[in-house]
C-alpha positions in Angstrom: 37.8 -0.8 -11.2 40.7 -2.0 -13.3 43.8 -3.8 -12.1 46.1 -0.8 -12.6 43.8 1.4 -10.4 44.6 -0.6 -7.3 47.8 0.8 -5.8 47.3 0.1 -2.1 45.1 -1.5 0.5 45.1 -1.1 4.3 44.6 -3.4 7.3 43.5 -2.2 10.7 44.3 -4.3 13.8 43.3 -3.8 17.5 46.6 -4.9 18.9 50.2 -4.8 17.7 51.1 -7.1 14.9 53.7 -8.8 17.1 51.4 -11.0 19.2 52.3 -14.4 17.6 48.5 -14.6 16.9 45.5 -12.9 15.4 47.0 -9.5 14.8 50.4 -10.7 13.6 48.9 -13.3 11.2 46.6 -10.5 9.8 49.5 -8.1 9.2 51.9 -10.7 7.9 49.2 -12.3 5.7 48.2 -8.9 4.2 51.8 -8.0 3.5 52.5 -11.3 1.8 49.3 -11.0 -0.3 50.3 -7.5 -1.3 53.7 -8.7 -2.3 52.2 -11.6 -4.3 49.8 -9.3 -6.2 51.9 -6.2 -6.5 49.8 -4.0 -4.2 51.2 -1.8 -1.4 49.8 -2.7 2.0 49.4 0.0 4.7 49.1 -1.2 8.3 47.3 0.6 11.2 48.1 -1.3 14.3 47.2 -1.2 18.1 44.0 0.7 17.5 42.2 -0.8 20.4 38.5 -2.0 20.4 36.8 1.4 20.5 35.7 3.7 17.7 38.0 3.4 14.7 36.0 5.6 12.3 38.6 8.4 12.3 41.3 5.9 11.2 39.1 4.2 8.7 38.1 7.7 7.2 41.8 8.7 7.0 42.9 5.5 5.3 40.0 5.8 2.8 40.8 9.4 2.0 44.5 8.4 1.5 43.3 6.4 -1.5 43.4 2.8 -0.3 41.2 0.6 -2.5 40.3 -1.8 0.3 40.1 -1.5 4.1 40.6 -4.8 6.0 38.9 -4.3 9.4 40.7 -7.1 11.3 38.5 -7.2 14.4 34.8 -8.1 14.9 34.5 -4.9 16.9 34.9 -2.9 13.7 32.0 -4.6 11.9 29.7 -1.6 12.2 32.1 1.2 11.7 33.9 -0.2 8.6 30.8 -0.7 6.4 29.5 2.7 7.4 32.7 4.5 6.4 33.0 2.3 3.3 29.5 3.4 2.2 30.2 7.1 3.1 33.4 7.3 1.2 32.8 4.6 -1.5 35.7 2.3 -0.5 35.4 -1.5 -0.2 35.8 -3.1 3.2 36.5 -6.6 4.5 35.2 -7.5 7.9 35.2 -10.6 10.2 32.5 -12.6 12.0 29.6 -11.3 10.0 29.1 -13.5 6.9 25.6 -12.1 6.3 26.9 -8.6 5.7 28.1 -9.6 2.2 27.3 -6.8 -0.3 28.4 -6.6 -3.9 31.1 -4.1 -4.6 31.1 -3.0 -1.0 31.5 -5.6 1.8 33.0 -9.1 2.1 33.5 -11.2 5.2 36.3 -13.6 6.2 35.0 -15.5 9.2 38.0 -17.6 9.2 37.2 -20.9 10.9 40.1 -23.2 11.9 37.6 -25.9 13.0 39.3 -28.6 11.0 42.7 -27.9 12.6 41.0 -27.6 16.1 39.5 -31.0 15.6 43.0 -32.4 15.0 44.1 -30.6 18.1 41.4 -32.3 20.1 42.4 -35.7 18.8 46.0 -34.9 19.7 45.1 -33.7 23.2 43.1 -36.8 24.0 46.0 -39.0 22.8 48.5 -37.1 25.0 46.5 -36.4 28.2 47.7 -38.4 31.2 44.9 -37.3 33.5 42.0 -37.8 31.1 41.0 -34.1 31.6 41.6 -31.3 29.1 40.7 -27.6 29.3 39.5 -25.0 26.8 40.2 -21.4 27.8 38.8 -18.6 25.6 39.2 -14.8 25.7 35.6 -14.3 24.5 33.1 -16.1 22.4 33.4 -14.7 18.8 32.3 -17.1 16.0 35.8 -18.1 15.1 36.6 -19.2 18.7 33.3 -21.0 19.1 33.8 -23.1 15.9 37.3 -24.1 17.1 36.1 -24.9 20.7 33.3 -27.1 19.4 35.5 -28.9 16.9 38.2 -29.4 19.5 35.7 -30.9 21.9 34.4 -33.2 19.1 38.0 -34.3 18.3 38.7 -35.1 22.0 35.6 -37.2 22.3 36.1 -39.0 18.9 39.6 -40.0 20.1 38.7 -41.0 23.7 35.1 -40.7 24.8 35.9 -40.8 28.5 38.0 -37.6 28.5 36.6 -34.8 30.6 36.5 -31.3 29.0 36.6 -28.2 31.2 35.6 -25.0 29.5 36.2 -21.4 30.8 35.7 -17.9 29.4 38.0 -15.2 30.7 35.4 -12.4 29.9 33.1 -11.1 27.1 35.9 -9.5 25.1 39.1 -10.2 27.2 41.3 -10.6 24.1 44.3 -8.8 25.6 43.7 -9.7 29.3 46.9 -11.7 30.0 46.3 -11.6 33.8 42.8 -13.1 33.3 44.2 -15.7 31.0 46.7 -16.8 33.6 44.1 -16.9 36.4 41.5 -18.9 34.5 44.0 -21.3 33.1 45.4 -22.0 36.6 41.8 -22.8 37.8 41.4 -25.4 35.0 44.8 -27.0 35.8 43.6 -27.2 39.5 40.5 -28.9 38.2 42.6 -31.7 36.6 43.4 -30.5 33.1 46.9 -31.4 31.9 46.5 -30.0 28.4 45.0 -26.6 27.7 43.6 -25.4 24.4 43.8 -21.6 24.6 42.3 -19.0 22.3 43.0 -15.4 23.0 45.3 -12.9 21.3 47.3 -11.1 24.0 45.6 -13.1 26.8 47.2 -16.3 25.5 50.5 -15.1 26.9 48.9 -15.4 30.4 47.6 -18.9 29.5 51.1 -20.0 28.4 52.6 -18.5 31.6 50.1 -20.5 33.8 51.1 -23.7 32.0 54.8 -22.9 32.5 54.4 -22.2 36.2 51.7 -24.6 37.4 52.1 -28.3 37.7 49.3 -30.8 36.8 47.5 -32.5 39.6 49.8 -35.5 39.1 52.9 -33.3 39.6 53.8 -33.5 35.9 54.0 -31.0 33.1 50.9 -29.2 31.6 51.0 -28.6 27.9 49.5 -25.9 25.8 47.8 -25.9 22.4 47.7 -22.4 20.9 45.8 -21.0 18.0 46.5 -18.9 14.9 50.3 -18.2 15.4 53.5 -20.0 16.2 55.0 -19.2 19.6 57.9 -21.7 19.2 60.5 -18.9 19.4 59.4 -18.0 23.0 58.5 -21.6 24.1 60.1 -23.0 27.2 59.1 -26.6 26.5 55.4 -26.4 27.2 53.9 -25.7 23.7 52.4 -28.9 22.4 51.0 -27.5 19.2 49.0 -24.7 17.6 46.1 -24.5 15.1 48.0 -22.3 12.6 46.1 -19.9 10.4 47.7 -18.6 7.2 45.6 -15.6 6.0 47.7 -15.0 2.9 45.5 -17.0 0.6 42.4 -15.2 2.0 43.8 -11.7 1.4 45.3 -12.7 -2.0 41.8 -13.9 -3.1 40.3 -10.6 -1.9 42.8 -8.5 -4.0 42.3 -10.7 -7.0 38.5 -10.3 -6.7 39.0 -6.6 -6.3 41.1 -6.5 -9.5 38.6 -8.6 -11.4 35.7 -6.4 -10.2 34.2 -9.3 -8.3 34.6 -8.0 -4.7 31.6 -8.6 -2.5 30.4 -11.5 -4.5 31.7 -14.1 -1.9 33.0 -14.5 1.6 36.4 -16.2 2.4 37.5 -19.0 4.6 40.5 -21.2 5.5 40.9 -25.0 5.3 43.3 -27.9 5.7 43.1 -28.5 2.0 45.2 -25.5 0.9 47.3 -25.4 4.1 45.7 -22.1 5.2 44.9 -24.2 8.4 47.5 -26.6 9.7 48.7 -28.1 13.0 52.1 -27.1 14.4 54.5 -30.0 14.9 56.7 -29.6 18.0 59.2 -31.8 19.7 56.7 -32.5 22.4 54.7 -34.7 20.0 56.0 -38.2 19.7 56.5 -39.3 16.0 53.9 -42.1 16.2 51.3 -39.8 17.6 52.0 -37.2 14.9 51.8 -39.8 12.2 48.3 -40.9 13.5 47.1 -37.3 13.6 48.3 -36.6 10.1 46.4 -39.7 8.9 43.2 -38.1 10.4 44.1 -34.9 8.5 44.1 -36.9 5.3 40.7 -38.4 6.1 39.3 -34.9 6.7 40.7 -33.6 3.3 39.3 -36.7 1.6 35.8 -36.1 3.1 35.8 -39.3 5.1 35.6 -37.3 8.4 33.2 -34.3 8.2 33.4 -31.5 10.8 30.6 -29.0 10.7 31.5 -25.6 12.1 29.3 -24.4 15.0 29.7 -20.6 15.3 27.4 -19.9 18.2 28.3 -20.0 21.9 25.1 -22.0 22.8 26.3 -24.9 20.6 29.7 -24.9 22.4 28.1 -24.8 25.9 25.7 -27.6 24.9 28.5 -29.7 23.5 30.9 -29.2 26.4 28.3 -29.8 29.1 27.1 -32.8 27.2 30.6 -34.2 26.9 31.6 -33.9 30.6 
């Protein structure tokens, strides 16, 4: 396929692209990559987590050269429809599915940023207890949970880490997010690291309405997006993902007839992963965290991503 043949690509998301997180970063990243490469981007949002084959088929038949299936629940359907209709697909959380001219994976791992978040949390916690709340245990969440825990312990070994899963795929369960976060706050956590698409709004609500055991404020470290515009003073930071470089690389590989020859990732080095600075973080603390960032980029601190839930459980129980 030659460059001039690629007129449009499509991205499919399970929830609306207005969640300040996974779905929004996907939609905005794809649009920005399209703009940068002169390719039209079609979005199909709020498709849920069920069978998306009819939508995939429709988008393929419309002539889109690439279908970005932006949910791990689409990993079976997308390659099937891609093979059936001869269209290239990108999926998440399945690196071994790489197939030349057919399938590429972008198991984006923000583990380097999550490690920085853990260092920040341990520096800022008054109680010496922090919490991790997740809306499921997909590989990308696991790698961040493990790295956050490692960062916490590297900063202050005596810190207690509480870990809780809302449900097996509770990505949009805001009520569950609120309930589980409240339970960790009751168990002493005064900083919550939350990973969860729509459920993260429930986590943030719990932090805003529940005092820490010392009667003070609980702070929240988010992932993927930036909720600053809706923050009421409880957002400490976020492990930001910028998927534009990922999708840009995909389109460039598509144009160069190299699609399916590699998978894609994000890192601190090219700012596709970064830590959000808020006014809740004192300047001296921020300076020290950014010095750690420099050490990671220089290779002086190495964080190996752990994508499986068992590794997270072993690490969190071992670190208590």
